FIRO-295019 format. One record per residue (C-alpha): residue number from 1; x negated, y negated, z; residue in one letter. Coordinates in steps of 0.25 Angstrom, whole numbers, plus 5000, padded with zeros to 4 digits. Layout:
N
+-----+------+------+------+------+
! seq !    x !    y !    z ! type !
+-----+------+------+------+------+
! NUM !    X !    Y !    Z !    A !
...
+-----+------+------+------+------+
// end
This chain:
414
+-----+------+------+------+------+
! seq !    x !    y !    z ! type !
+-----+------+------+------+------+
!   1 ! 5142 ! 4994 ! 4968 !    M !
!   2 ! 5153 ! 5005 ! 4966 !    D !
!   3 ! 5162 ! 5005 ! 4979 !    S !
!   4 ! 5162 ! 5021 ! 4976 !    S !
!   5 ! 5147 ! 5020 ! 4981 !    I !
!   6 ! 5151 ! 5018 ! 4998 !    L !
!   7 ! 5165 ! 5027 ! 4996 !    S !
!   8 ! 5163 ! 5037 ! 5006 !    P !
!   9 ! 5169 ! 5048 ! 4997 !    E !
!  10 ! 5158 ! 5050 ! 4987 !    I !
!  11 ! 5160 ! 5065 ! 4983 !    S !
!  12 ! 5172 ! 5064 ! 4973 !    A !
!  13 ! 5161 ! 5055 ! 4966 !    L !
!  14 ! 5156 ! 5062 ! 4954 !    S !
!  15 ! 5141 ! 5066 ! 4953 !    K !
!  16 ! 5135 ! 5053 ! 4945 !    V !
!  17 ! 5144 ! 5044 ! 4954 !    D !
!  18 ! 5136 ! 5052 ! 4966 !    L !
!  19 ! 5122 ! 5048 ! 4961 !    L !
!  20 ! 5125 ! 5035 ! 4958 !    D !
!  21 ! 5132 ! 5035 ! 4970 !    R !
!  22 ! 5119 ! 5040 ! 4978 !    A !
!  23 ! 5109 ! 5030 ! 4970 !    S !
!  24 ! 5114 ! 5020 ! 4975 !    Q !
!  25 ! 5108 ! 5024 ! 4988 !    F !
!  26 ! 5094 ! 5025 ! 4984 !    I !
!  27 ! 5085 ! 5012 ! 4988 !    F !
!  28 ! 5072 ! 5015 ! 4979 !    S !
!  29 ! 5061 ! 5007 ! 4984 !    T !
!  30 ! 5052 ! 5017 ! 4975 !    G !
!  31 ! 5044 ! 5011 ! 4963 !    L !
!  32 ! 5054 ! 5014 ! 4952 !    N !
!  33 ! 5046 ! 5025 ! 4945 !    D !
!  34 ! 5049 ! 5036 ! 4939 !    A !
!  35 ! 5048 ! 5045 ! 4952 !    T !
!  36 ! 5056 ! 5036 ! 4961 !    S !
!  37 ! 5065 ! 5036 ! 4950 !    K !
!  38 ! 5066 ! 5052 ! 4950 !    L !
!  39 ! 5067 ! 5050 ! 4966 !    C !
!  40 ! 5081 ! 5041 ! 4963 !    R !
!  41 ! 5086 ! 5050 ! 4953 !    A !
!  42 ! 5085 ! 5061 ! 4962 !    N !
!  43 ! 5087 ! 5055 ! 4976 !    M !
!  44 ! 5103 ! 5051 ! 4970 !    Q !
!  45 ! 5105 ! 5065 ! 4969 !    Y !
!  46 ! 5102 ! 5068 ! 4986 !    G !
!  47 ! 5109 ! 5056 ! 4990 !    L !
!  48 ! 5120 ! 5059 ! 4983 !    A !
!  49 ! 5121 ! 5074 ! 4987 !    S !
!  50 ! 5118 ! 5068 ! 5001 !    F !
!  51 ! 5129 ! 5058 ! 5001 !    Q !
!  52 ! 5139 ! 5069 ! 4997 !    L !
!  53 ! 5135 ! 5076 ! 5010 !    I !
!  54 ! 5135 ! 5065 ! 5019 !    Q !
!  55 ! 5149 ! 5063 ! 5016 !    Q !
!  56 ! 5154 ! 5076 ! 5015 !    K !
!  57 ! 5149 ! 5077 ! 5030 !    Y !
!  58 ! 5156 ! 5061 ! 5035 !    G !
!  59 ! 5144 ! 5053 ! 5033 !    I !
!  60 ! 5144 ! 5041 ! 5025 !    D !
!  61 ! 5136 ! 5044 ! 5010 !    P !
!  62 ! 5125 ! 5034 ! 5010 !    K !
!  63 ! 5113 ! 5043 ! 5010 !    A !
!  64 ! 5102 ! 5033 ! 5004 !    T !
!  65 ! 5087 ! 5036 ! 5000 !    F !
!  66 ! 5078 ! 5023 ! 5002 !    I !
!  67 ! 5066 ! 5026 ! 4996 !    S !
!  68 ! 5052 ! 5021 ! 4999 !    S !
!  69 ! 5042 ! 5016 ! 4986 !    P !
!  70 ! 5035 ! 5030 ! 4986 !    D !
!  71 ! 5049 ! 5036 ! 4981 !    E !
!  72 ! 5047 ! 5049 ! 4974 !    T !
!  73 ! 5052 ! 5063 ! 4970 !    I !
!  74 ! 5050 ! 5074 ! 4980 !    S !
!  75 ! 5043 ! 5085 ! 4975 !    R !
!  76 ! 5050 ! 5095 ! 4984 !    N !
!  77 ! 5059 ! 5102 ! 4975 !    K !
!  78 ! 5069 ! 5105 ! 4985 !    F !
!  79 ! 5071 ! 5090 ! 4990 !    R !
!  80 ! 5070 ! 5086 ! 4975 !    W !
!  81 ! 5081 ! 5094 ! 4970 !    N !
!  82 ! 5089 ! 5090 ! 4982 !    S !
!  83 ! 5090 ! 5076 ! 4976 !    G !
!  84 ! 5080 ! 5069 ! 4984 !    L !
!  85 ! 5068 ! 5062 ! 4983 !    G !
!  86 ! 5057 ! 5056 ! 4991 !    Y !
!  87 ! 5051 ! 5045 ! 4995 !    G !
!  88 ! 5060 ! 5036 ! 5006 !    G !
!  89 ! 5072 ! 5039 ! 5017 !    R !
!  90 ! 5085 ! 5046 ! 5013 !    L !
!  91 ! 5096 ! 5042 ! 5023 !    N !
!  92 ! 5109 ! 5048 ! 5024 !    W !
!  93 ! 5115 ! 5043 ! 5037 !    G !
!  94 ! 5112 ! 5035 ! 5050 !    N !
!  95 ! 5102 ! 5044 ! 5056 !    G !
!  96 ! 5113 ! 5052 ! 5066 !    N !
!  97 ! 5120 ! 5058 ! 5055 !    E !
!  98 ! 5117 ! 5074 ! 5057 !    K !
!  99 ! 5116 ! 5077 ! 5042 !    L !
! 100 ! 5102 ! 5081 ! 5038 !    I !
! 101 ! 5100 ! 5084 ! 5023 !    F !
! 102 ! 5088 ! 5095 ! 5022 !    L !
! 103 ! 5085 ! 5094 ! 5007 !    N !
! 104 ! 5078 ! 5081 ! 5011 !    T !
! 105 ! 5068 ! 5092 ! 5017 !    K !
! 106 ! 5060 ! 5084 ! 5028 !    P !
! 107 ! 5045 ! 5088 ! 5029 !    N !
! 108 ! 5041 ! 5079 ! 5040 !    C !
! 109 ! 5029 ! 5074 ! 5029 !    C !
! 110 ! 5019 ! 5062 ! 5036 !    G !
! 111 ! 5005 ! 5057 ! 5036 !    I !
! 112 ! 4997 ! 5055 ! 5048 !    L !
! 113 ! 4987 ! 5043 ! 5047 !    V !
! 114 ! 4975 ! 5045 ! 5055 !    G !
! 115 ! 4964 ! 5034 ! 5057 !    G !
! 116 ! 4950 ! 5038 ! 5059 !    L !
! 117 ! 4937 ! 5031 ! 5062 !    E !
! 118 ! 4928 ! 5037 ! 5051 !    E !
! 119 ! 4928 ! 5043 ! 5038 !    I !
! 120 ! 4932 ! 5058 ! 5038 !    P !
! 121 ! 4923 ! 5069 ! 5030 !    D !
! 122 ! 4932 ! 5075 ! 5020 !    P !
! 123 ! 4925 ! 5089 ! 5021 !    Y !
! 124 ! 4924 ! 5089 ! 5037 !    T !
! 125 ! 4939 ! 5088 ! 5035 !    L !
! 126 ! 4940 ! 5099 ! 5025 !    I !
! 127 ! 4935 ! 5107 ! 5034 !    K !
! 128 ! 4944 ! 5104 ! 5045 !    K !
! 129 ! 4954 ! 5105 ! 5038 !    I !
! 130 ! 4950 ! 5119 ! 5033 !    D !
! 131 ! 4948 ! 5122 ! 5048 !    I !
! 132 ! 4962 ! 5117 ! 5050 !    I !
! 133 ! 4968 ! 5126 ! 5040 !    K !
! 134 ! 4962 ! 5139 ! 5045 !    S !
! 135 ! 4966 ! 5136 ! 5058 !    K !
! 136 ! 4981 ! 5135 ! 5064 !    E !
! 137 ! 4986 ! 5124 ! 5070 !    L !
! 138 ! 4998 ! 5122 ! 5080 !    Y !
! 139 ! 5008 ! 5113 ! 5083 !    H !
! 140 ! 5020 ! 5117 ! 5093 !    N !
! 141 ! 5016 ! 5131 ! 5090 !    D !
! 142 ! 5020 ! 5127 ! 5074 !    I !
! 143 ! 5008 ! 5132 ! 5066 !    L !
! 144 ! 5005 ! 5121 ! 5057 !    I !
! 145 ! 5005 ! 5121 ! 5042 !    N !
! 146 ! 4994 ! 5114 ! 5035 !    W !
! 147 ! 5000 ! 5106 ! 5023 !    D !
! 148 ! 4990 ! 5097 ! 5020 !    Y !
! 149 ! 4987 ! 5104 ! 5008 !    D !
! 150 ! 5001 ! 5103 ! 5000 !    I !
! 151 ! 5009 ! 5093 ! 4993 !    S !
! 152 ! 5004 ! 5079 ! 4996 !    N !
! 153 ! 4999 ! 5081 ! 5009 !    H !
! 154 ! 4986 ! 5077 ! 5012 !    F !
! 155 ! 4974 ! 5073 ! 5022 !    I !
! 156 ! 4968 ! 5058 ! 5018 !    N !
! 157 ! 4958 ! 5049 ! 5022 !    C !
! 158 ! 4957 ! 5035 ! 5020 !    F !
! 159 ! 4949 ! 5021 ! 5023 !    E !
! 160 ! 4958 ! 5011 ! 5032 !    T !
! 161 ! 4960 ! 4999 ! 5025 !    K !
! 162 ! 4967 ! 4990 ! 5036 !    N !
! 163 ! 4977 ! 4980 ! 5032 !    L !
! 164 ! 4983 ! 4975 ! 5046 !    S !
! 165 ! 4979 ! 4971 ! 5060 !    N !
! 166 ! 4983 ! 4987 ! 5062 !    I !
! 167 ! 4970 ! 4993 ! 5066 !    E !
! 168 ! 4967 ! 5006 ! 5059 !    L !
! 169 ! 4954 ! 5016 ! 5058 !    P !
! 170 ! 4946 ! 5015 ! 5046 !    P !
! 171 ! 4949 ! 5027 ! 5040 !    Y !
! 172 ! 4962 ! 5036 ! 5040 !    V !
! 173 ! 4967 ! 5049 ! 5037 !    F !
! 174 ! 4981 ! 5054 ! 5031 !    L !
! 175 ! 4987 ! 5068 ! 5036 !    I !
! 176 ! 5001 ! 5070 ! 5025 !    H !
! 177 ! 5008 ! 5082 ! 5029 !    G !
! 178 ! 5021 ! 5088 ! 5035 !    S !
! 179 ! 5027 ! 5100 ! 5042 !    A !
! 180 ! 5029 ! 5111 ! 5032 !    P !
! 181 ! 5029 ! 5121 ! 5046 !    E !
! 182 ! 5044 ! 5114 ! 5048 !    F !
! 183 ! 5048 ! 5117 ! 5035 !    R !
! 184 ! 5054 ! 5131 ! 5036 !    D !
! 185 ! 5061 ! 5139 ! 5048 !    D !
! 186 ! 5048 ! 5143 ! 5053 !    E !
! 187 ! 5048 ! 5132 ! 5065 !    N !
! 188 ! 5062 ! 5128 ! 5066 !    G !
! 189 ! 5074 ! 5124 ! 5057 !    I !
! 190 ! 5065 ! 5119 ! 5046 !    G !
! 191 ! 5064 ! 5107 ! 5039 !    L !
! 192 ! 5065 ! 5111 ! 5024 !    Y !
! 193 ! 5080 ! 5117 ! 5019 !    I !
! 194 ! 5073 ! 5125 ! 5008 !    D !
! 195 ! 5062 ! 5132 ! 5016 !    K !
! 196 ! 5070 ! 5135 ! 5030 !    S !
! 197 ! 5080 ! 5145 ! 5030 !    K !
! 198 ! 5086 ! 5140 ! 5045 !    T !
! 199 ! 5088 ! 5127 ! 5039 !    L !
! 200 ! 5095 ! 5133 ! 5026 !    K !
! 201 ! 5104 ! 5142 ! 5036 !    E !
! 202 ! 5106 ! 5128 ! 5044 !    L !
! 203 ! 5109 ! 5118 ! 5033 !    A !
! 204 ! 5122 ! 5115 ! 5026 !    I !
! 205 ! 5120 ! 5117 ! 5011 !    E !
! 206 ! 5129 ! 5106 ! 5003 !    E !
! 207 ! 5130 ! 5106 ! 4989 !    D !
! 208 ! 5134 ! 5092 ! 4983 !    T !
! 209 ! 5136 ! 5087 ! 4969 !    K !
! 210 ! 5123 ! 5082 ! 4970 !    L !
! 211 ! 5115 ! 5094 ! 4975 !    G !
! 212 ! 5113 ! 5103 ! 4986 !    K !
! 213 ! 5109 ! 5098 ! 5001 !    Q !
! 214 ! 5107 ! 5105 ! 5012 !    Y !
! 215 ! 5111 ! 5098 ! 5027 !    I !
! 216 ! 5111 ! 5098 ! 5042 !    L !
! 217 ! 5122 ! 5094 ! 5051 !    L !
! 218 ! 5124 ! 5091 ! 5066 !    D !
! 219 ! 5117 ! 5100 ! 5075 !    S !
! 220 ! 5108 ! 5107 ! 5065 !    V !
! 221 ! 5103 ! 5093 ! 5059 !    A !
! 222 ! 5101 ! 5090 ! 5073 !    K !
! 223 ! 5089 ! 5102 ! 5072 !    E !
! 224 ! 5086 ! 5098 ! 5061 !    Y !
! 225 ! 5082 ! 5084 ! 5063 !    L !
! 226 ! 5076 ! 5089 ! 5077 !    D !
! 227 ! 5067 ! 5099 ! 5067 !    F !
! 228 ! 5064 ! 5089 ! 5058 !    N !
! 229 ! 5057 ! 5080 ! 5070 !    K !
! 230 ! 5050 ! 5091 ! 5075 !    K !
! 231 ! 5044 ! 5093 ! 5062 !    A !
! 232 ! 5039 ! 5079 ! 5059 !    I !
! 233 ! 5033 ! 5080 ! 5074 !    K !
! 234 ! 5026 ! 5093 ! 5069 !    F !
! 235 ! 5023 ! 5085 ! 5055 !    S !
! 236 ! 5016 ! 5073 ! 5064 !    N !
! 237 ! 5009 ! 5082 ! 5074 !    K !
! 238 ! 5004 ! 5092 ! 5063 !    K !
! 239 ! 4997 ! 5079 ! 5055 !    R !
! 240 ! 4989 ! 5075 ! 5070 !    E !
! 241 ! 4985 ! 5091 ! 5072 !    I !
! 242 ! 4978 ! 5090 ! 5057 !    I !
! 243 ! 4972 ! 5076 ! 5060 !    A !
! 244 ! 4967 ! 5082 ! 5074 !    D !
! 245 ! 4960 ! 5092 ! 5066 !    N !
! 246 ! 4954 ! 5084 ! 5056 !    L !
! 247 ! 4951 ! 5072 ! 5063 !    F !
! 248 ! 4947 ! 5078 ! 5076 !    D !
! 249 ! 4936 ! 5067 ! 5078 !    Y !
! 250 ! 4947 ! 5057 ! 5081 !    G !
! 251 ! 4958 ! 5050 ! 5073 !    Y !
! 252 ! 4968 ! 5038 ! 5076 !    K !
! 253 ! 4983 ! 5042 ! 5071 !    T !
! 254 ! 4988 ! 5029 ! 5064 !    I !
! 255 ! 5002 ! 5036 ! 5060 !    C !
! 256 ! 5008 ! 5049 ! 5059 !    N !
! 257 ! 5021 ! 5046 ! 5049 !    Q !
! 258 ! 5031 ! 5057 ! 5042 !    S !
! 259 ! 5035 ! 5053 ! 5030 !    H !
! 260 ! 5046 ! 5065 ! 5025 !    Q !
! 261 ! 5055 ! 5067 ! 5038 !    F !
! 262 ! 5068 ! 5067 ! 5042 !    L !
! 263 ! 5070 ! 5054 ! 5051 !    K !
! 264 ! 5084 ! 5057 ! 5055 !    D !
! 265 ! 5097 ! 5065 ! 5052 !    Y !
! 266 ! 5099 ! 5055 ! 5041 !    N !
! 267 ! 5086 ! 5050 ! 5038 !    N !
! 268 ! 5074 ! 5056 ! 5029 !    M !
! 269 ! 5061 ! 5050 ! 5025 !    Y !
! 270 ! 5056 ! 5057 ! 5011 !    M !
! 271 ! 5042 ! 5052 ! 5009 !    G !
! 272 ! 5044 ! 5039 ! 5016 !    S !
! 273 ! 5039 ! 5032 ! 5030 !    N !
! 274 ! 5048 ! 5030 ! 5039 !    C !
! 275 ! 5046 ! 5016 ! 5046 !    T !
! 276 ! 5057 ! 5016 ! 5056 !    D !
! 277 ! 5047 ! 5015 ! 5067 !    I !
! 278 ! 5058 ! 5015 ! 5077 !    D !
! 279 ! 5061 ! 5032 ! 5072 !    C !
! 280 ! 5053 ! 5042 ! 5083 !    N !
! 281 ! 5047 ! 5048 ! 5070 !    L !
! 282 ! 5040 ! 5036 ! 5068 !    I !
! 283 ! 5028 ! 5036 ! 5076 !    K !
! 284 ! 5020 ! 5023 ! 5070 !    S !
! 285 ! 5023 ! 5012 ! 5060 !    N !
! 286 ! 5011 ! 5016 ! 5052 !    I !
! 287 ! 5015 ! 5024 ! 5039 !    F !
! 288 ! 5004 ! 5029 ! 5027 !    P !
! 289 ! 5007 ! 5027 ! 5013 !    T !
! 290 ! 4999 ! 5037 ! 5005 !    T !
! 291 ! 4997 ! 5035 ! 4989 !    L !
! 292 ! 4988 ! 5043 ! 4981 !    R !
! 293 ! 4973 ! 5049 ! 4985 !    A !
! 294 ! 4967 ! 5038 ! 4977 !    D !
! 295 ! 4973 ! 5027 ! 4983 !    I !
! 296 ! 4975 ! 5020 ! 4996 !    S !
! 297 ! 4985 ! 5023 ! 5007 !    A !
! 298 ! 4992 ! 5013 ! 5016 !    Y !
! 299 ! 4996 ! 5012 ! 5028 !    L !
! 300 ! 5009 ! 5004 ! 5033 !    F !
! 301 ! 5016 ! 4999 ! 5044 !    Q !
! 302 ! 5031 ! 5001 ! 5042 !    G !
! 303 ! 5044 ! 4993 ! 5042 !    K !
! 304 ! 5057 ! 4992 ! 5043 !    K !
! 305 ! 5063 ! 4991 ! 5030 !    N !
! 306 ! 5069 ! 4989 ! 5020 !    L !
! 307 ! 5071 ! 4974 ! 5021 !    S !
! 308 ! 5082 ! 4967 ! 5017 !    E !
! 309 ! 5072 ! 4960 ! 5008 !    T !
! 310 ! 5068 ! 4973 ! 5002 !    T !
! 311 ! 5082 ! 4979 ! 4999 !    L !
! 312 ! 5086 ! 4964 ! 4992 !    K !
! 313 ! 5072 ! 4965 ! 4983 !    N !
! 314 ! 5075 ! 4979 ! 4981 !    E !
! 315 ! 5090 ! 4976 ! 4977 !    N !
! 316 ! 5094 ! 4986 ! 4988 !    F !
! 317 ! 5101 ! 4978 ! 4996 !    F !
! 318 ! 5115 ! 4975 ! 4990 !    E !
! 319 ! 5116 ! 4990 ! 4987 !    R !
! 320 ! 5112 ! 4991 ! 5001 !    A !
! 321 ! 5122 ! 4983 ! 5006 !    E !
! 322 ! 5134 ! 4989 ! 4998 !    E !
! 323 ! 5130 ! 5003 ! 5002 !    L !
! 324 ! 5127 ! 4997 ! 5018 !    E !
! 325 ! 5114 ! 5004 ! 5018 !    L !
! 326 ! 5107 ! 4990 ! 5022 !    I !
! 327 ! 5103 ! 4995 ! 5034 !    E !
! 328 ! 5096 ! 5008 ! 5031 !    L !
! 329 ! 5089 ! 5001 ! 5020 !    L !
! 330 ! 5082 ! 4990 ! 5030 !    T !
! 331 ! 5080 ! 5003 ! 5039 !    N !
! 332 ! 5074 ! 5010 ! 5029 !    A !
! 333 ! 5060 ! 5011 ! 5034 !    C !
! 334 ! 5053 ! 5017 ! 5022 !    I !
! 335 ! 5037 ! 5017 ! 5017 !    L !
! 336 ! 5032 ! 5025 ! 5008 !    P !
! 337 ! 5022 ! 5036 ! 5012 !    H !
! 338 ! 5015 ! 5037 ! 4999 !    G !
! 339 ! 5017 ! 5036 ! 4984 !    G !
! 340 ! 5025 ! 5046 ! 4979 !    G !
! 341 ! 5027 ! 5056 ! 4969 !    Y !
! 342 ! 5025 ! 5049 ! 4953 !    S !
! 343 ! 5028 ! 5054 ! 4941 !    F !
! 344 ! 5020 ! 5045 ! 4933 !    N !
! 345 ! 5024 ! 5050 ! 4918 !    D !
! 346 ! 5039 ! 5048 ! 4922 !    I !
! 347 ! 5046 ! 5035 ! 4918 !    K !
! 348 ! 5059 ! 5035 ! 4921 !    D !
! 349 ! 5072 ! 5044 ! 4925 !    V !
! 350 ! 5081 ! 5044 ! 4914 !    L !
! 351 ! 5092 ! 5055 ! 4919 !    D !
! 352 ! 5095 ! 5065 ! 4927 !    I !
! 353 ! 5100 ! 5079 ! 4920 !    L !
! 354 ! 5108 ! 5087 ! 4931 !    D !
! 355 ! 5109 ! 5102 ! 4928 !    Y !
! 356 ! 5113 ! 5114 ! 4937 !    K !
! 357 ! 5109 ! 5106 ! 4951 !    D !
! 358 ! 5096 ! 5103 ! 4945 !    Q !
! 359 ! 5092 ! 5089 ! 4941 !    R !
! 360 ! 5083 ! 5085 ! 4929 !    Y !
! 361 ! 5076 ! 5072 ! 4930 !    F !
! 362 ! 5076 ! 5065 ! 4915 !    V !
! 363 ! 5064 ! 5055 ! 4915 !    T !
! 364 ! 5055 ! 5048 ! 4905 !    S !
! 365 ! 5040 ! 5047 ! 4903 !    L !
! 366 ! 5033 ! 5036 ! 4904 !    K !
! 367 ! 5024 ! 5039 ! 4891 !    T !
! 368 ! 5036 ! 5040 ! 4883 !    N !
! 369 ! 5050 ! 5035 ! 4890 !    I !
! 370 ! 5058 ! 5044 ! 4878 !    S !
! 371 ! 5051 ! 5056 ! 4883 !    R !
! 372 ! 5058 ! 5062 ! 4893 !    L !
! 373 ! 5054 ! 5072 ! 4906 !    K !
! 374 ! 5064 ! 5079 ! 4913 !    I !
! 375 ! 5063 ! 5084 ! 4927 !    I !
! 376 ! 5068 ! 5094 ! 4938 !    R !
! 377 ! 5056 ! 5096 ! 4948 !    N !
! 378 ! 5049 ! 5084 ! 4949 !    V !
! 379 ! 5040 ! 5093 ! 4959 !    S !
! 380 ! 5033 ! 5097 ! 4947 !    E !
! 381 ! 5029 ! 5085 ! 4940 !    L !
! 382 ! 5015 ! 5079 ! 4941 !    Q !
! 383 ! 5016 ! 5067 ! 4951 !    F !
! 384 ! 5005 ! 5057 ! 4956 !    E !
! 385 ! 5008 ! 5048 ! 4968 !    Y !
! 386 ! 5012 ! 5034 ! 4966 !    R !
! 387 ! 5000 ! 5023 ! 4971 !    G !
! 388 ! 4999 ! 5010 ! 4977 !    R !
! 389 ! 5014 ! 5005 ! 4971 !    D !
! 390 ! 5020 ! 5010 ! 4983 !    I !
! 391 ! 5013 ! 5003 ! 4992 !    I !
! 392 ! 5015 ! 4990 ! 4983 !    L !
! 393 ! 5031 ! 4993 ! 4984 !    K !
! 394 ! 5031 ! 4996 ! 4999 !    T !
! 395 ! 5025 ! 4982 ! 5002 !    I !
! 396 ! 5035 ! 4977 ! 4993 !    Q !
! 397 ! 5045 ! 4983 ! 5000 !    L !
! 398 ! 5039 ! 4978 ! 5012 !    D !
! 399 ! 5041 ! 4993 ! 5019 !    L !
! 400 ! 5028 ! 4993 ! 5026 !    G !
! 401 ! 5016 ! 4985 ! 5028 !    E !
! 402 ! 5002 ! 4989 ! 5024 !    I !
! 403 ! 4992 ! 4989 ! 5035 !    I !
! 404 ! 4981 ! 4998 ! 5028 !    A !
! 405 ! 4977 ! 5004 ! 5016 !    R !
! 406 ! 4970 ! 5018 ! 5017 !    L !
! 407 ! 4960 ! 5018 ! 5005 !    N !
! 408 ! 4958 ! 5033 ! 5002 !    P !
! 409 ! 4944 ! 5041 ! 5006 !    L !
! 410 ! 4949 ! 5056 ! 5003 !    F !
! 411 ! 4960 ! 5064 ! 5002 !    S !
! 412 ! 4962 ! 5079 ! 5007 !    L !
! 413 ! 4971 ! 5087 ! 5000 !    K !
! 414 ! 4968 ! 5102 ! 5002 !    L !
+-----+------+------+------+------+
// end
């Protein structure tokens, strides 16, 4: 490995060398399909800009992305155009450096898994949902924004097939939602740099060779992190309130976990379960992994990962050792929360064309690899969700242990 990789002076490197350096800090456990390749191709731009900013503020320029098997693209245009992919853990410090990268856009999305003794009637649930949406529900004087009819948010019901000695109810439901109430500055500083005027005014704009990033430092970073924790608690409680109204005859909370959140000053989980049970934001060692609506979901017990055996099997160990990242990787604590988006017509990423701060990804097609598809906005592409390959890769990497298979009964997407 080039000795300049760990050189403290990286600002003098060319754009090509900065991207090459950043790619060394991507540890991919994805399926290596086209969407996974797009994620890595874009992520090198985000990491390179992070590393330049780290160096500017006297922090070791070693921003790192550790992907989970559902490594994929981000359909949020602002996040994607900032050089960020999805499905994994993004790290840029020891957790205590008061530097926050806002382009990651934490939204506190998560899933509540609840247990039921009887199969719920879909028509009854639809009527209850209509009642809920027609009245105003509040938590801590904040009006709850019903967001279960947008994006990939849903309410699903399953039959439980227990695969462990942990007692689970015969049926479960999953509620998937986030905290749009906290994205702008109506209820505080705001989570989204492109939605909150207050946050935009407080942020420092950093232009780098690889793109623009917005950051927070010191006391303002602390204010934002505190607000983020408040938003996580609100998002969790919101799912509970919805569940209380829908399943008012009684249910058992199995877990209620975030998978898109800022863990501390320097760690962002982007579409990945965090299995660090020592973190006070993680309330249970049970985590859901949902795939497509037509195939089973799964409940896992989390593990501390990645093991040294896994690092060696994935050919990560030598690189991680040279970059002094063994401790980070053996405490990655990642687990896929879903299947991730998949573009089934694309075979490979052949090149990236940079023009006026825009990236155009040159891809080949499966039907004819000599034909090219050149992509700028991935959010405009037709996609599918991946299937059981995600589960098989998770088991292969020993990221967690399956405790139940959840066979789908019905999905409410309103």
